[in-house]
C-alpha positions in Angstrom: 1.5 15.0 23.5 2.3 12.0 25.8 3.6 8.9 24.0 0.7 6.7 25.3 -1.8 9.1 23.7 0.1 9.0 20.4 0.2 5.2 20.4 -3.6 5.0 21.2 -4.3 7.5 18.3 -2.2 5.3 15.9 -4.1 2.2 17.0 -7.5 3.9 16.4 -6.4 5.0 13.0 -5.2 1.5 12.0 -8.4 0.0 13.3 -10.5 2.5 11.3 -8.5 1.7 8.2 -8.9 -2.0 8.6 -12.6 -1.7 9.3 -13.3 0.2 6.1 -11.1 -2.0 3.9 -13.1 -4.6 1.9 -12.0 -8.2 1.6 -10.0 -9.4 -1.3 -13.0 -11.3 -2.8 -15.2 -8.2 -2.7 -12.4 -6.1 -4.3 -12.0 -8.6 -7.1 -15.7 -8.8 -7.7 -16.0 -5.0 -7.9 -13.0 -4.7 -10.2 -14.3 -7.5 -12.4 -17.7 -5.8 -12.7 -16.0 -2.5 -13.7 -13.7 -4.1 -16.2 -16.5 -6.2 -17.7 -18.7 -3.1 -18.1 -15.9 -1.2 -19.8 -15.2 -4.1 -22.1 -18.8 -4.6 -23.1 -19.7 -1.0 -23.6 -16.4 0.6 -24.7 -13.9 -1.9 -26.0 -16.3 -4.1 -28.0 -17.9 -1.2 -29.9 -14.5 0.4 -30.5 -13.1 -2.9 -32.0 -16.3 -3.4 -34.0 -15.9 0.0 -35.6 -12.4 -0.7 -36.9 -13.3 -4.3 -37.9 -16.2 -3.1 -40.0 -14.2 -0.2 -41.4 -11.4 -2.6 -42.6 -13.7 -5.5 -43.6 -13.1 -5.1 -47.3 -9.5 -4.2 -47.1 -7.3 -1.2 -46.6 -7.8 0.1 -50.2 -11.5 0.3 -49.8 -11.0 2.0 -46.4 -8.7 4.6 -47.9 -11.0 5.2 -50.9 -13.8 5.9 -48.5 -11.6 8.3 -46.5 -10.4 10.2 -49.6 -13.9 10.5 -51.1 -14.6 14.2 -51.9 -17.7 14.4 -49.6 -15.7 12.9 -46.8 -12.8 15.3 -47.2 -15.4 18.2 -47.2 -16.9 16.9 -44.0 -13.5 16.6 -42.3 -12.6 20.2 -43.4 -15.9 21.5 -42.1 -15.5 19.7 -38.8 -12.0 21.1 -38.3 -13.1 24.6 -39.3 -16.0 24.5 -36.9 -13.7 23.4 -34.0 -11.1 26.0 -35.0 -13.6 28.8 -34.6 -15.7 27.5 -31.7 -12.9 26.4 -29.4 -10.9 29.7 -29.3 -14.1 31.7 -28.8 -15.1 29.4 -25.9 -11.6 29.8 -24.6 -11.9 33.6 -24.4 -15.4 33.4 -22.9 -14.4 30.7 -20.4 -11.4 32.6 -19.1 -13.3 35.9 -18.9 -16.4 34.2 -17.2 -14.3 32.2 -14.8 -12.2 35.2 -13.8 -15.2 37.3 -13.2 -17.0 34.6 -11.1 -13.9 33.6 -9.1 -12.3 37.0 -8.5 -15.2 39.4 -8.1 -18.5 39.8 -6.3 -21.3 41.4 -8.4 -25.1 41.4 -8.7 -26.3 38.6 -11.0 -23.3 36.3 -10.3 -25.5 33.3 -9.5 -27.6 33.9 -12.7 -24.4 33.9 -14.8 -23.3 30.6 -13.3 -26.8 29.2 -14.1 -26.6 30.4 -17.7 -23.2 28.8 -18.1 -24.7 25.5 -17.1 -27.7 25.9 -19.4 -26.3 23.8 -22.4 -25.9 20.9 -20.0 -29.6 21.0 -19.1 -31.0 21.6 -22.6 -31.1 18.9 -25.3 -28.8 19.7 -28.2 -31.8 19.2 -30.6 -33.7 21.8 -28.6 -30.8 24.2 -28.8 -30.7 23.7 -32.6 -34.4 24.4 -32.8 -33.9 27.6 -30.9 -31.6 28.8 -33.7 -34.2 27.8 -36.2 -36.8 29.9 -34.4 -34.4 32.9 -34.3 -32.7 32.8 -37.7 -35.2 30.8 -39.8 -37.4 32.4 -42.5 -40.3 32.3 -40.2 -38.2 33.2 -37.2 -37.5 36.4 -35.3 -34.6 37.6 -37.4 -35.3 35.6 -40.6 -37.0 38.3 -42.7 -34.3 40.9 -41.9 -31.5 38.4 -42.7 -33.2 37.5 -46.0 -33.5 41.2 -46.9 -29.8 41.7 -46.3 -28.8 38.4 -48.0 -27.3 37.0 -44.8 -27.5 33.3 -44.5 -27.1 31.7 -41.1 -29.1 28.5 -41.2 -28.1 25.6 -43.5 -24.7 27.2 -43.8 -21.4 27.3 -41.9 -22.4 30.3 -39.5 -25.3 28.3 -38.2 -23.2 25.2 -37.6 -20.6 27.3 -35.8 -23.2 29.0 -33.6 -24.8 25.8 -32.6 -21.4 24.3 -31.8 -20.4 27.3 -29.7 -23.7 27.0 -27.7 -23.3 23.4 -26.8 -19.6 23.7 -25.9 -19.2 27.0 -24.1 -19.6 25.6 -20.6 -16.6 23.3 -20.8 -13.7 25.8 -20.4 -15.5 28.0 -17.9 -16.6 25.0 -15.7 -13.0 23.7 -15.5 -11.5 27.1 -14.6 -14.1 28.3 -12.1 -13.2 25.9 -9.3 -9.4 26.2 -10.0 -9.5 30.0 -9.7 -11.8 29.9 -6.7 -9.4 27.6 -4.9 -6.4 29.8 -5.6 -8.1 33.0 -4.2 -7.1 36.5 -5.1 -4.0 37.1 -2.9 -1.4 36.6 -5.6 -3.1 38.9 -8.1 -3.6 41.5 -5.5 0.0 41.3 -4.5 1.1 41.7 -8.2 -1.1 44.7 -8.6 0.3 46.3 -5.4 3.8 45.8 -6.8 2.9 47.7 -9.9 2.0 45.0 -12.4 -0.6 45.9 -15.0 -3.7 43.8 -15.6 -2.2 42.0 -18.6 1.1 41.4 -16.7 -0.9 40.0 -13.7 -2.8 37.6 -15.9 0.1 36.5 -18.0 2.7 36.0 -15.2 0.5 35.1 -12.2 -3.0 33.8 -13.2 -2.2 31.9 -16.4 0.7 29.8 -14.9 -1.6 28.8 -12.1 -4.5 27.8 -14.3 -2.7 26.4 -17.4 -3.5 22.7 -16.8 -7.1 23.4 -16.0 -7.3 25.6 -19.1 -5.8 22.9 -21.3 -8.1 20.3 -19.8 -11.2 22.4 -20.6 -9.9 23.1 -24.2 -9.5 19.3 -24.8 -13.0 18.6 -23.6 -14.4 21.5 -25.6 -12.6 20.4 -28.8 -13.8 16.8 -28.4 -17.4 17.9 -28.0 -17.2 20.3 -30.9 -15.9 17.7 -33.3 -18.4 15.1 -32.2 -21.5 17.2 -31.8 -24.5 15.8 -33.7 -27.9 16.9 -32.4 -27.7 20.7 -32.6 -25.7 20.7 -35.8 -28.1 18.2 -37.5 -31.0 20.7 -37.0 -29.3 23.8 -38.4 -27.1 22.2 -41.1 -29.6 21.1 -43.7 -27.6 18.0 -44.5 -26.2 19.4 -47.8 -23.5 16.9 -48.9 -20.1 18.4 -49.4 -21.2 21.7 -47.9 -22.9 21.5 -44.5 -22.2 18.0 -43.4 -19.8 17.5 -40.5 -18.2 14.1 -39.9 -21.0 12.8 -37.5 -23.7 13.9 -40.0 -21.7 12.3 -42.9 -21.6 9.0 -41.0 -25.3 9.1 -40.6 -25.9 9.7 -44.3 -23.6 7.0 -45.4 -25.1 4.5 -43.0 -28.7 5.3 -44.1 -27.5 4.7 -47.7 -26.3 1.2 -46.6 -22.7 2.2 -47.4 -21.6 0.6 -44.2 -17.8 0.4 -45.0 -17.6 4.1 -45.7 -19.7 4.9 -42.7 -17.5 2.9 -40.4 -14.4 4.3 -42.0 -15.4 7.9 -41.2 -16.5 6.7 -37.8 -13.1 5.3 -37.2 -11.6 8.7 -37.7 -13.9 10.0 -35.0 -12.8 7.1 -32.8 -9.2 8.0 -33.3 -9.9 11.6 -32.4 -11.6 10.3 -29.3 -8.6 8.1 -28.4 -6.2 11.0 -28.9 -8.5 13.2 -26.7 -8.5 10.6 -24.0 -4.7 10.3 -24.1 -4.4 14.1 -23.9 -7.0 14.2 -21.0 -5.1 11.6 -19.0 -1.8 13.5 -19.5 -3.3 16.7 -18.3 -5.0 14.9 -15.3 -1.6 13.5 -14.4 0.0 16.9 -14.5 -2.8 18.4 -12.5 -2.5 15.8 -9.8 1.2 16.2 -9.7 0.8 20.0 -9.3 -1.8 19.5 -6.6 0.5 17.2 -4.7 3.3 19.7 -4.9 1.0 22.5 -3.7 -0.1 20.4 -0.7 3.3 19.5 0.6 3.6 20.0 4.3 5.5 23.1 5.4 8.4 21.1 6.8 8.9 19.3 3.4 8.7 22.6 1.6 11.3 24.1 3.8 13.5 21.1 3.2 13.2 21.6 -0.6 14.0 25.3 -0.2 17.1 24.5 2.0 18.4 22.2 -0.8 18.6 25.2 -3.1 19.9 27.7 -0.5 
């Protein structure tokens, strides 16, 4: 390309960049609005929770945390997440692999069904389980005859949690797998690798950060779910109350310090989830940047090791 054309192209690019760049005043205003919004709706409520939880001192706070019903709620929350997240992990990997790697009839329907919990209110999803497993529901009489209890017990809470959280892993993995294509898996199969070896050595290393990101989001939603669990739990103290339900009961009983103490535990879980999410996002961006290096830079890196 002639040098004059190159210079003209560079001038056009610079002019376009300048034309779409806002002034310093506008940038400060937009940044100030964003920061003010975050402070008002995120930082202030966060600080208020911890202030109210510690209002009467650390001993009262610890007493509320170590109260038997609170311990039972924490255990049930962790148990529910420990069951729901691995099951959603298996489902998400299988669904994403099927959607990204294969063409089959009903593929669009499967994608729609995966998005269904995003479109349905959690309370409605809990009501669906009541209509299915309740005494007057579809399977209620059969379950009663066989002494199987789903509603107002741990199985109902786990089922409701699985329903509202199963899109997270699949939805994170589907675009990742689609962007990678099928060439690497096909090459591994041609070279004699089994299906398990292909997944373990080729697919999993490519999707590990997206997979971890989906698991983090799924776990956060599982521990914080309120609507669907509230419908199917029965609010039995010490038995079927998760941490969000226990906070509601304590607050309705005007036990504000205990309510905010348990809420502070959920806030700390949220902060840890946010930190893990930012870490994974950083790793994902770093990997994306490495994958998008120009061919000349890639060859330069290869030459360093040759």
